[in-house]
C-alpha positions in Angstrom: 165.1 82.8 65.2 164.0 79.5 65.8 164.5 80.1 69.5 162.3 83.1 69.3 159.6 81.7 67.4 159.8 78.6 69.8 158.9 81.2 72.9 155.8 83.1 71.1 154.2 80.0 70.7 154.6 79.6 74.3 153.1 82.8 75.0 150.4 82.0 72.9 149.7 78.6 74.3 149.9 79.9 78.1 147.2 82.9 77.0 145.0 80.5 75.5 145.3 77.8 78.5 144.4 80.8 81.1 141.8 82.1 79.2 140.2 78.7 78.0 140.1 78.3 82.1 138.6 81.5 82.7 135.8 80.5 80.1 135.0 77.2 81.7 134.0 78.0 85.0 130.1 77.2 85.7 127.8 80.0 86.4 125.2 79.8 89.5 123.1 81.5 91.2 126.2 83.4 93.5 128.0 84.1 90.0 125.1 85.6 88.1 123.3 87.9 90.8 120.6 88.9 88.7 118.9 85.0 88.3 119.3 85.1 92.6 117.1 88.3 92.4 115.0 86.9 89.8 114.3 83.6 91.8 114.1 85.5 94.8 111.5 87.7 93.4 109.5 85.1 92.3 109.4 83.5 96.0 108.3 86.9 97.2 105.4 87.0 94.6 104.4 83.7 95.9 104.3 84.4 98.9 102.5 87.6 98.6 99.6 85.7 96.9 99.7 82.6 99.5 98.9 85.7 102.3 96.7 87.1 100.7 94.7 84.0 99.4 95.1 83.3 103.6 93.4 86.5 104.3 90.8 85.9 102.4 89.9 82.8 103.2 89.7 83.6 107.1 87.6 86.3 105.6 85.1 83.8 103.8 85.1 81.4 107.2 84.3 84.4 109.3 80.8 84.4 110.4 78.7 86.9 109.5 81.3 88.6 107.5 80.4 89.4 103.3 83.8 88.6 101.6 82.0 89.2 97.9 82.9 92.5 96.8 86.8 92.4 99.6 89.5 92.3 97.8 93.0 91.3 98.9 96.7 92.7 98.3 99.6 91.4 100.2 102.9 92.5 99.9 106.3 91.4 102.5 103.2 90.8 105.1 101.7 93.9 104.5 98.0 93.8 103.9 95.8 96.2 101.9 92.3 95.5 102.2 89.9 97.3 99.6 86.2 96.9 98.1 82.8 97.4 99.7 80.8 95.9 102.5 77.0 95.8 103.1 77.4 96.5 106.8 79.4 99.2 108.5 80.4 97.3 111.2 82.3 94.8 108.7 84.9 97.1 107.6 86.1 97.2 111.2 86.1 93.3 110.8 87.9 92.9 107.8 90.8 94.3 109.3 90.6 92.3 112.8 90.2 89.2 110.7 93.3 89.9 108.3 95.5 90.9 111.8 94.8 87.6 113.0 96.2 85.6 109.7 99.9 84.5 110.7 102.5 86.1 108.5 100.5 89.8 108.5 102.9 92.8 109.5 100.7 95.0 109.0 96.8 95.8 107.7 95.9 99.2 105.6 92.5 98.7 105.7 90.5 100.7 102.7 87.1 98.9 102.6 83.8 101.0 102.5 80.1 100.8 102.8 78.7 99.9 100.0 75.5 98.8 98.3 75.9 95.4 96.6 74.7 95.4 92.5 75.0 98.8 93.1 71.8 100.2 93.9 69.8 101.2 91.0 65.8 101.8 91.7 
């Protein structure tokens, strides 16, 4: 009977040893895909913000272009321009400026002709 108790204790000890080593493993980004996805999403958002900022800066530096009512959104290299400009030729100019910025893959130009200040006289 003592031999059976000894075998039971050894089996239990073996199970504890195996299970404790499984719990002691470290978790890194490869072991936790959701953490890697979160980090990747944050990196992409930051890159998108930087690209949008670069496009807006290029527009602000352009001679004869009014950037005050133009909005820039970037997502994975695709840039969307929206808002209004006071002169019709600035609509095409906005798209050309955006295309010339490094990192821009495509431009969706939704800029329209508008009156600043809303008109109203």
